[in-house]
C-alpha positions in Angstrom: 0.0 0.0 0.0 1.2 3.4 -0.8 1.6 5.8 2.2 -0.1 9.3 1.7 1.4 12.1 3.9 -1.4 14.4 2.8 -4.0 12.0 4.1 -2.2 11.8 7.4 -2.3 15.6 7.7 -6.0 15.6 6.9 -6.5 13.3 9.9 -4.1 14.7 12.4 -4.7 18.5 12.0 -8.5 18.3 12.9 -7.6 16.2 15.9 -5.0 18.7 17.0 -7.5 21.5 16.7 -9.8 19.6 19.0 -7.1 19.1 21.5 -6.0 22.7 21.3 -9.6 23.8 22.0 -9.4 22.1 25.4 -7.1 24.9 26.7 -7.0 27.1 29.8 -9.7 29.4 28.5 -12.4 26.7 28.4 -12.8 24.7 31.6 -16.2 23.3 30.6 -14.8 19.8 30.5 -14.6 19.7 34.3 -17.4 20.0 36.9 -17.5 23.4 38.6 -17.3 23.5 42.4 -16.8 26.1 45.1 -16.3 25.3 48.8 -15.7 27.4 51.9 -14.0 26.2 55.0 -15.9 28.4 57.6 -19.4 29.7 57.2 -19.8 31.5 60.6 -17.5 34.3 61.6 -17.7 36.4 64.8 -16.0 39.6 65.9 -15.7 41.4 69.2 -17.0 45.0 69.5 -13.5 46.3 68.7 -13.7 44.8 65.2 -10.6 43.5 63.5 -9.9 40.9 60.9 -10.6 37.2 60.3 -9.8 34.8 57.4 -11.4 31.9 55.7 -10.4 29.8 52.7 -12.2 29.3 49.3 -11.5 26.2 47.2 -12.8 26.7 43.7 -12.2 25.9 40.0 -14.2 28.8 38.7 -14.3 32.6 39.1 -16.1 34.0 42.1 -17.2 37.3 43.8 -18.0 38.3 47.3 -20.7 40.8 48.3 -21.1 42.2 51.8 -24.5 43.1 53.1 -23.3 45.9 55.3 -20.7 48.7 54.8 -18.9 48.0 58.1 -17.7 44.7 56.7 -15.1 44.5 53.9 -13.7 41.3 52.1 -10.3 41.2 50.4 -9.9 39.9 47.8 -13.5 40.4 46.8 -13.2 38.3 43.6 -11.0 35.8 41.8 -11.0 35.4 38.0 -10.2 31.7 37.7 -10.7 30.4 34.2 -8.3 27.4 34.4 -10.8 24.8 35.5 -8.1 23.8 38.0 -8.7 24.0 41.7 -7.3 27.0 43.4 -7.3 27.8 47.1 -7.7 31.5 48.1 -7.4 33.0 51.5 -9.9 35.8 52.1 -9.5 38.4 54.8 -12.6 40.1 56.2 -12.4 43.3 58.2 -15.0 44.6 60.6 -15.0 48.2 62.0 -15.4 48.9 65.7 -19.0 48.7 66.8 -20.3 51.5 68.9 -23.9 50.3 68.9 -25.7 47.1 69.8 -24.9 43.6 68.5 -25.1 43.4 64.8 -25.1 40.9 62.0 -24.1 40.8 58.3 -23.7 38.3 55.5 -21.1 37.7 52.8 -22.5 36.2 49.6 -20.0 34.2 47.5 -21.3 33.6 44.0 -19.9 32.1 40.8 -21.4 32.5 37.3 -20.8 28.8 36.8 -23.0 27.8 39.8 -26.7 28.3 40.5 -26.7 28.7 44.3 -24.4 31.2 46.2 -22.7 30.4 49.5 -23.7 32.5 52.5 -21.3 33.3 55.3 -22.9 34.7 58.5 -21.0 37.3 60.4 -21.9 38.4 63.9 -20.3 41.2 66.0 -20.7 42.0 69.6 -21.9 45.5 70.6 -21.3 48.0 73.3 -24.5 47.1 75.1 -26.2 50.0 73.3 -29.0 50.0 70.8 -28.1 50.5 67.1 -29.6 53.8 65.9 -31.2 52.1 62.9 -33.2 49.9 65.3 -34.9 52.8 67.1 -37.5 53.4 64.3 -39.0 50.0 65.0 -39.3 50.5 68.7 -42.3 51.6 70.7 -42.6 55.3 71.4 -41.5 55.8 75.0 -39.0 52.9 75.0 -35.9 53.4 77.2 -32.7 53.1 75.1 -29.0 53.6 75.4 -27.3 54.9 72.3 -23.5 55.3 71.6 -22.1 57.3 68.8 -20.6 60.6 67.6 -22.1 64.1 67.5 -22.6 64.9 63.9 -24.5 68.3 64.0 -25.5 70.7 66.8 -28.4 73.1 67.0 -29.4 75.4 69.9 -32.0 72.9 71.2 -30.7 69.5 69.9 -28.0 67.6 68.3 -27.7 64.8 65.7 -25.7 61.8 66.7 -24.5 59.0 64.4 -23.2 55.5 64.7 -22.3 53.1 62.0 -25.9 52.1 61.4 -27.5 55.6 61.0 -28.2 58.9 62.6 -30.9 60.3 65.0 -31.9 63.6 66.5 -31.4 64.1 70.3 -33.8 66.8 71.5 -32.6 68.8 74.5 -35.0 71.7 74.7 -34.3 75.3 75.7 -33.4 74.7 79.4 -30.8 72.0 78.9 -27.2 72.5 80.1 -25.7 69.9 77.9 -22.9 71.2 75.7 -21.5 69.1 72.9 -19.5 69.7 69.7 -19.2 67.9 66.4 -16.9 65.0 66.8 -17.6 64.3 70.5 -18.1 60.6 71.3 -21.3 60.4 73.5 -23.5 57.9 75.3 -27.2 58.9 75.3 -29.8 57.4 77.6 -33.4 58.4 77.1 -36.8 57.6 75.8 -37.8 57.3 72.1 -40.2 59.8 70.7 -41.2 61.1 67.2 -41.2 64.5 65.6 -41.5 65.8 62.1 -42.1 62.3 60.9 -39.0 60.7 62.3 -37.9 59.0 65.5 -35.9 61.1 68.0 -34.9 60.9 71.7 -37.2 63.0 73.9 -35.8 65.8 76.1 -37.5 64.6 79.3 -35.0 62.5 81.4 -32.4 62.4 78.6 -28.8 61.8 79.9 -25.8 62.7 77.7 -22.3 61.6 78.7 -19.2 62.6 76.7 -16.8 59.7 76.5 -14.1 61.2 74.2 -13.5 63.1 70.9 -13.0 61.7 67.4 -10.6 64.3 65.9 -10.8 62.6 62.6 -14.6 62.8 62.3 -15.3 64.1 58.8 -18.1 62.1 57.1 -18.7 62.8 53.4 -22.1 64.3 52.7 -24.2 62.9 49.8 -24.7 65.5 47.1 -28.4 65.5 46.2 -30.4 66.8 43.3 -33.3 69.2 43.3 -35.6 66.2 42.5 -34.2 64.2 45.4 -34.8 67.2 47.8 -38.4 67.5 46.6 -39.0 63.8 47.0 -37.5 63.7 50.6 -40.9 64.2 52.2 -42.1 60.9 50.7 -39.2 58.9 52.2 -38.0 60.5 55.4 -34.7 59.6 57.1 -31.9 61.4 58.9 -29.2 61.8 56.2 -26.1 64.0 55.7 -26.4 65.9 52.4 -24.8 68.6 50.4 -26.9 70.9 48.2 -26.9 74.3 46.5 -29.6 77.0 46.8 -30.6 80.3 48.2 -30.4 81.2 51.9 -32.8 83.7 53.4 -33.8 85.0 56.8 -36.7 87.0 58.2 -38.0 88.2 61.6 -40.5 85.8 63.1 -42.0 88.6 65.2 -41.5 86.4 68.2 -38.0 87.5 69.2 -36.0 85.3 66.8 -35.3 84.9 63.1 -36.5 82.3 60.6 -33.5 80.9 58.6 -34.7 79.3 55.3 -33.2 77.5 52.4 -34.6 77.1 48.9 -32.8 74.5 46.8 -32.3 75.6 43.2 -34.8 73.8 41.0 -36.8 72.2 43.8 -40.4 73.0 44.8 -39.7 72.0 48.4 -38.7 74.5 51.0 -36.0 74.1 53.6 -35.6 75.5 57.1 -32.5 75.5 59.3 -33.6 74.1 62.6 -32.6 76.2 65.7 -29.4 77.1 63.9 -26.5 78.6 66.1 -25.8 82.2 65.1 -22.1 81.5 64.2 -23.2 79.2 61.3 -25.1 82.0 59.6 -23.3 85.1 60.7 -22.1 87.3 57.9 -24.3 85.8 55.2 -26.5 88.3 53.5 -30.2 87.7 52.9 -30.9 85.8 49.7 -27.3 84.7 49.4 -26.5 81.8 47.0 -24.9 79.2 49.1 -23.7 75.6 49.4 -25.1 73.8 52.4 -24.0 70.8 54.3 -26.3 69.4 56.9 -28.6 66.7 58.1 -32.1 66.4 56.9 -34.2 65.7 60.0 -37.8 65.6 58.8 -40.6 67.8 57.5 -42.6 70.1 59.8 -46.4 70.8 59.6 -45.7 73.8 57.4 -44.1 71.5 54.8 -40.6 72.8 55.4 -37.8 70.2 55.3 -35.9 70.7 58.5 -32.1 71.0 58.2 -29.5 70.6 61.1 -26.9 72.9 59.5 -23.2 71.8 59.7 -21.6 74.1 57.2 -22.6 76.9 54.8 -20.4 78.6 52.2 -21.0 81.1 49.4 -21.6 79.4 46.1 -18.8 81.0 44.1 -19.9 79.1 40.9 -23.5 80.3 41.0 -24.7 81.8 37.7 -27.9 83.8 38.0 -30.4 82.3 35.6 -32.3 84.5 33.2 -35.7 85.4 34.6 -38.6 84.5 32.4 -40.3 87.4 30.7 -43.4 88.3 32.7 -46.8 87.9 31.0 -49.4 90.5 31.7 -52.3 88.6 33.2 -55.3 88.5 35.5 -55.3 86.6 38.7 -57.5 84.0 37.1 -54.7 83.5 34.5 -52.1 83.0 37.2 -54.3 80.5 39.0 -54.6 78.5 35.7 -50.9 78.9 35.0 -47.8 76.7 35.6 -45.4 76.9 38.5 -42.2 78.7 37.3 -44.0 81.0 34.9 -43.6 84.8 35.4 -46.7 87.0 35.5 -47.4 90.7 35.8 -50.7 91.5 37.6 -52.5 94.7 38.6 -54.8 94.8 41.5 -55.6 96.2 45.0 -54.3 95.0 48.3 -57.0 93.0 50.2 -55.0 91.9 53.3 -51.5 92.3 54.7 -49.6 89.9 57.0 -46.0 90.2 58.3 -44.6 88.3 55.3 -47.1 88.5 52.5 -50.2 90.2 51.2 -53.4 89.3 49.3 -53.8 90.9 45.8 -57.3 91.2 44.5 -58.6 91.9 41.0 -61.9 91.4 39.3 -61.1 87.7 38.6 -60.0 86.5 42.0 -57.6 86.8 44.9 -53.9 85.7 45.1 -51.3 85.4 47.9 -48.1 87.4 47.2 -45.2 86.0 49.3 -42.7 88.7 50.1 -40.7 86.9 52.8 -40.7 90.1 54.8 -42.7 93.2 55.4 -44.7 93.8 52.2 -43.7 97.0 50.5 -44.1 99.0 47.3 -40.7 100.6 47.1 -40.0 101.9 50.6 -43.6 102.2 51.5 -45.2 99.5 53.6 -48.4 98.2 52.1 -51.9 98.6 53.6 -55.3 97.3 52.6 -56.7 99.3 49.7 -53.3 100.2 48.1 -53.2 99.9 44.3 -50.2 98.0 43.0 -48.6 96.1 40.1 -46.9 92.9 41.0 -44.4 90.9 38.9 -43.5 87.5 40.2 -43.0 83.8 39.6 -45.9 81.4 40.1 -45.5 78.8 42.9 -47.6 76.9 45.4 -47.5 76.7 49.1 -49.7 74.4 51.2 -52.1 73.7 48.3 -52.6 77.3 47.3 -51.1 79.2 44.3 -49.0 82.3 45.0 -46.5 84.6 43.4 -42.9 84.4 44.7 -40.0 86.8 44.4 -42.4 89.7 43.8 -41.5 93.1 42.5 -44.2 95.5 43.8 -44.8 99.0 42.5 -47.5 101.5 43.3 -49.9 102.2 40.4 -52.2 104.9 39.4 -55.8 104.3 38.5 -59.0 103.0 40.0 -59.0 100.6 42.9 -60.5 97.2 42.5 -63.7 96.7 44.6 -62.7 94.3 47.4 -64.9 91.2 47.7 -67.7 90.8 50.3 -66.9 88.1 52.8 -68.6 84.8 52.4 -70.3 83.5 55.5 -68.5 80.3 56.5 -69.2 77.6 59.0 -67.7 74.2 60.1 -69.3 72.3 57.1 -67.8 74.8 54.6 -64.4 74.7 56.3 -64.4 70.9 56.0 -65.3 71.1 52.3 -62.5 73.7 51.7 -59.9 70.9 52.2 -61.1 69.3 48.9 -61.1 72.6 47.0 -58.6 75.1 48.5 -58.9 78.5 46.8 -58.0 82.0 48.1 -61.2 83.7 49.2 -62.5 86.2 51.7 -64.7 84.6 54.4 -66.4 85.5 57.7 -66.3 82.8 60.3 -66.9 82.4 64.0 -64.8 80.4 66.4 -62.7 80.6 69.5 -59.3 82.4 69.3 -56.7 80.0 70.8 -53.0 80.6 71.5 -50.7 77.7 72.3 -47.0 78.6 72.4 -46.2 80.1 69.0 -49.4 78.7 67.4 -52.4 81.1 66.9 -55.5 79.2 65.9 -59.2 79.5 65.4 -61.2 76.6 67.0 -64.3 75.9 65.1 -66.9 73.7 66.7 -68.3 70.9 64.5 -65.4 70.4 62.0 -64.6 66.8 61.2 -62.2 67.1 58.2 -60.4 70.4 58.8 -58.9 70.8 62.2 -59.8 74.5 62.4 -58.1 77.7 61.3 -54.4 78.9 61.6 -53.7 82.6 61.7 -50.8 83.2 59.3 -48.3 85.9 60.4 -51.2 88.1 61.6 -50.3 91.7 62.6 -50.8 92.6 66.2 -53.0 95.4 65.1 -55.6 92.9 63.9 -55.6 90.9 67.1 -55.5 93.8 69.5 -56.1 92.9 73.1 -58.2 89.8 72.4 -57.1 87.0 74.7 -56.8 83.3 74.1 -60.1 81.5 74.7 -62.3 84.3 73.5 -65.1 83.6 71.0 -64.5 85.8 67.9 -65.8 86.6 64.5 -63.0 86.7 61.9 -62.9 88.2 58.4 -59.9 87.0 56.4 -58.7 85.2 53.3 -58.4 81.5 53.3 -55.1 80.5 51.7 -54.6 76.7 51.6 -54.0 74.4 54.6 -51.1 72.9 56.3 -50.2 69.2 57.0 -52.3 69.2 60.1 -55.3 70.3 58.0 -55.5 73.7 59.7 -56.7 76.2 57.1 -54.5 79.2 56.8 -56.3 82.5 57.5 -54.8 85.8 56.5 -57.0 87.8 58.9 -58.2 91.3 58.0 -60.5 91.8 61.0 -61.1 90.1 64.3 -63.9 91.1 66.7 -65.1 89.7 69.9 -68.2 87.7 69.3 -71.0 89.6 71.2 -73.1 86.5 71.4 -73.3 85.3 75.0 -71.0 82.4 75.6 -69.9 80.1 78.5 -67.3 77.4 78.2 -64.4 75.7 80.0 -61.2 74.3 78.7 -61.6 70.9 80.3 -64.7 69.0 81.1 -63.2 66.0 83.0 -60.8 66.1 85.9 -59.2 63.2 87.7 -58.2 63.4 91.4 -56.2 60.9 93.5 -57.7 59.3 96.5 -55.9 61.7 98.8 -58.0 64.6 97.4 -57.0 68.1 96.4 -58.1 71.2 94.7 -59.6 71.3 91.2 -59.4 74.7 89.6 -61.8 75.1 86.7 -61.1 78.0 84.4 -64.4 79.6 83.2 -64.4 81.5 80.0 -67.5 83.7 79.5 -68.7 87.2 78.6 -71.6 87.0 81.0 -71.1 88.8 84.3 -73.3 86.7 86.6 -72.6 83.0 86.4 -73.0 80.3 89.1 -71.5 76.9 89.9 -73.2 74.1 91.7 -71.4 71.0 93.0 -73.3 67.7 93.2 -71.4 66.6 96.3 -71.0 68.5 99.6 -67.5 69.6 98.6 -66.2 73.1 99.2 -66.2 75.4 96.2 -64.6 78.9 95.9 -65.8 81.3 93.3 -63.4 83.9 91.8 -63.2 86.0 88.6 -62.8 83.6 85.7 -62.6 80.4 87.8 -64.2 78.1 90.4 -62.1 76.0 92.7 -63.5 72.7 94.1 -61.8 71.2 97.1 -62.1 67.4 96.9 -61.7 65.6 100.3 -59.8 62.4 100.8 -61.7 59.3 99.6 -61.2 56.5 102.1 -63.5 54.0 100.3 -62.1 51.4 98.1 -64.2 52.4 95.2 -63.8 55.6 93.2 -66.4 58.3 93.1 -67.7 61.0 90.8 -69.1 64.4 91.2 -70.3 67.1 88.8 -69.9 70.8 88.7 -72.7 72.6 86.8 -71.8 76.1 85.6 -74.8 78.2 84.6 -75.5 81.6 83.2 -78.5 83.3 81.7 -79.1 82.8 78.0 -76.7 79.9 77.5 -76.7 76.2 78.1 -75.2 74.8 81.3 -71.7 73.5 81.2 -71.2 70.3 83.2 -67.7 69.4 84.5 -67.0 65.9 85.8 -64.6 65.2 88.7 -63.5 61.6 89.1 -61.7 60.5 92.2 -59.8 57.3 92.7 -60.6 54.8 95.4 -58.3 54.2 98.3 -57.0 51.0 96.7 -56.3 49.9 93.2 -58.8 47.1 93.5 -58.6 43.4 92.6 -57.1 42.2 89.3 -59.6 42.1 86.5 -59.3 39.4 83.8 -60.4 39.7 80.2 -60.5 36.7 77.8 -60.0 36.8 74.1 -63.1 36.7 72.0 -62.7 34.5 68.9 -66.3 34.2 67.9 -68.5 37.4 67.5 -71.6 35.2 68.0 -70.6 34.7 71.6 -70.9 38.5 72.4 -74.0 39.3 74.3 -75.9 42.3 75.6 -74.2 43.7 78.6 -70.8 42.1 78.0 -67.9 44.4 79.0 -65.1 44.4 76.5 -61.7 46.1 75.8 -60.0 46.8 72.5 -56.5 45.4 72.2 -53.8 45.9 69.6 -50.5 44.0 69.1 -47.2 45.4 67.8 -46.0 42.2 66.1 -42.4 43.2 65.8 -41.9 43.6 69.6 -44.8 41.5 70.9 -46.1 44.4 72.9 -49.9 44.7 73.7 -51.8 47.9 73.9 -55.3 48.6 75.3 -57.5 51.6 74.6 -57.1 53.6 77.8 -57.5 57.3 77.6 -60.3 58.4 80.0 -60.1 62.1 79.0 -61.6 62.0 75.5 -63.2 65.3 74.6 -66.5 65.4 72.7 -66.0 65.6 69.0 -63.4 63.8 66.9 -60.4 62.0 68.3 -58.3 58.9 68.3 -58.4 56.2 71.1 -55.1 56.4 72.8 -53.6 53.4 74.6 -51.4 52.1 77.4 -49.1 49.0 77.4 -50.3 46.0 79.3 -48.8 42.6 80.0 -49.2 40.0 77.3 -52.1 37.5 77.7 -51.6 34.2 79.3 -53.7 31.4 77.8 -55.6 34.2 75.9 -56.4 36.1 79.2 -55.2 39.6 79.9 -55.0 40.6 83.6 -55.3 44.3 84.5 -54.8 45.7 88.0 -55.4 49.4 88.6 -54.5 50.7 85.1 -56.9 53.2 83.7 -58.4 51.6 80.6 -61.6 52.3 78.7 -64.1 49.5 79.1 -67.1 49.3 76.7 -70.5 47.8 77.4 -71.9 45.8 74.4 -75.4 46.6 73.2 -76.8 44.3 70.5 -79.0 45.7 67.7 -80.0 42.8 65.4 -76.8 41.9 63.5 -75.0 45.0 64.7 -73.5 46.1 67.9 -73.0 49.4 69.9 -70.1 50.0 72.2 -70.8 52.3 75.2 -67.8 53.8 76.9 -67.8 53.4 80.7 -65.6 56.5 80.9 -67.7 58.7 78.6 -71.1 57.2 79.1 -71.5 57.7 75.3 -71.4 55.5 72.2 -68.4 54.9 70.0 -69.3 56.4 66.6 -68.2 57.9 63.4 -69.0 60.9 61.2 -67.4 62.9 58.4 -64.5 61.9 56.2 -61.4 61.7 58.4 -59.7 58.9 60.3 -61.5 59.7 63.5 -64.0 58.2 66.0 -66.4 60.3 68.0 -68.5 60.3 71.1 -70.9 62.9 69.7 -74.5 62.1 69.2 -76.6 63.3 66.2 -78.2 62.4 62.9 -74.8 62.5 61.2 -73.2 60.1 63.6 -73.2 56.3 62.9 -72.7 54.3 66.1 -73.5 50.7 64.9 -70.8 48.2 63.9 -70.7 44.7 62.6 -68.2 42.2 63.9 -66.6 39.2 62.0 -63.6 37.0 62.7 -60.4 38.3 61.1 -56.8 37.1 61.0 -54.5 36.6 63.9 -57.3 36.3 66.6 -58.5 39.8 65.7 -62.0 41.0 64.7 -63.0 42.9 61.6 -65.2 45.7 63.0 -67.1 47.4 60.2 -69.2 50.6 60.4 -72.8 50.2 59.5 -72.6 52.9 56.9 -70.1 54.9 54.9 -68.2 58.2 55.3 -69.2 61.3 53.4 -67.1 60.2 50.4 -68.7 56.8 50.1 -65.9 54.8 51.7 -66.3 51.9 54.1 -64.8 52.5 57.6 -63.3 50.0 59.9 -62.4 50.3 63.6 -58.7 49.3 63.5 -55.4 49.3 65.3 -52.6 51.7 64.2 -49.4 50.1 65.4 -47.2 52.9 64.2 -49.0 55.6 66.2 -50.3 53.2 68.9 -54.0 54.2 68.7 -57.4 53.0 67.5 -59.6 54.8 65.0 -61.8 54.5 62.0 -59.8 53.8 58.8 -60.6 53.1 55.2 -60.2 49.6 53.8 -57.2 50.8 51.8 -55.3 51.7 54.9 -52.4 49.6 56.3 -53.8 49.3 59.7 -54.7 46.0 61.5 -57.9 44.7 62.9 -58.4 45.1 66.7 -58.6 42.2 69.1 -61.6 42.1 71.5 -61.2 40.8 75.1 -64.3 40.3 77.3 -64.4 40.8 81.1 -64.4 37.4 82.9 -67.2 37.2 85.4 -66.8 34.9 88.4 
């Protein structure tokens, strides 16, 4: 046979190519594997390093779940298909908070399931700041961390899990500085939508100073600043915008910040003078500070750390103003510039109302409203150029340029008569309008409000920067008739009133601030403040207790109660031309009494006429039980507040001495009524808010159906709907620890019912 070299090559070359293809770049011929020697690692509170080994014949990566944990190397690009042993070093930072855990996830693209390594680290015996948000309000905690920002009434402290505000108040002697290492002991609280540590009983101990403390702020965009209100947290940020200040009229300044391009407004919270000294009003600045929530006026609160002039700021070209009517402005778009002629309808300390034939509009001047150097007054004719914006649901013109104008004045509107029903309806359609409304003038701290009886959606009125000349010498608690412009409403659903006129209501009135008082068994004086414009009024006590009459008050001396049971007396205050006012005085018995047991109700069909029940809510994350327990409900709308009680044993809760609200069951066909032992009234609902009421009336629904729900709770449904056609359910709000009437779309939980055990 003749040998052919060409034929041999034709056979050998393809075989060689196949063999060459099985090189270091293609390990598919061997099965992939990845093993780890130790899947549980622990560290002391001081941190440090630890190692473990990875055996693998493929590439892998490591991802840490927490920033305090770092792995090195974090990956290996093994393409050989040959086993390789790698030693990985993991480093944990020192832990200033409580015990903490993290995971390392080791993954390979050649394998389906990753390997998880669990990492645990001891703590300082303190609570991690990130865990405070999930705790009950009023919980006692110990926090350890570093002072990150300081205000005149508080400071922000941070650990390696987060940051929180420590509120000190105005009388605290605590002095701290940024970088101080501190231990804080106190009770959890909430303010501006975020957890904080309350001032009462707070203890702050300085344990050292971190001279290297210099965290890097996160630079945020205008859109992120706007969206902050929807996702609150304490965070360290850097942003550019305009700084401004104005006199509050209360002995201090407001320091505000408007971020360029954002519709949200910022406010420096109790800022020390040295941080803002030397900055001119309306300066363009770069701000570093902690965002610490949003107040009821929709201002994002900022704990300022540092502020500098923005040297790179370029003034944008202002849009050309369009000559328009107020109706055009109201129909316009935020950011558009308008030029409007009109007449001044009202003046506050920081704004004024402009009126033309088509409507009324708020003009925000951020200071005393002026045309040139002349302060504005009602009736002045002006031309205003400004940029459309919105504040608290009402349109306004910002950055106004105001000039006096010649020509005829615009006829100012006639005030529309307003009442509680109209004020409630205003929330759904907020427009700037002149109204006349009666209520009670109320001052609480720096809040000036109008209390309007009968409201169920709106909370009342809030006087916005009202000049002292409008209020005159009218005292808090005085019934008044107010003429003013309604201009939107705040987060608390108080309607803003730019008052033009406030007069004492000449209608005879008689009222008291509190209708229920509680007295210990030892007795004591109960001082009842009486607010009236009637000279001759009387007070009658149902018991033979001493009473002392004086101008504006009656004092009842309650003697010691030596009986085991509590007792009740009433004080009836009377005057000609008005209804009597009845004040109830409840005195405790000499002993707390025997323990009372309440058993869980799991079947609504077992509830019977006369049963005494309590409403119970459970915070699942902590296993803490709450019982409706506020004996001082006022008439009108409210929530049912709670106290913490011991967890049930064998589905039985035992209560000794605690003041809870017990309800008597009354059956009405397939529905039930619940009569409060404290109020002597039925639990009901009216209106359109998340409220319950003890009022009676044709508009109050006080019947409920009961059906078994999840987790031993009961679905308690109102026998009717709210004024917007929504079903309402009596439910437990674990976040705010209260009961009320919520929509089906809410995230609340059904309430549990426990029935008093009769021997």
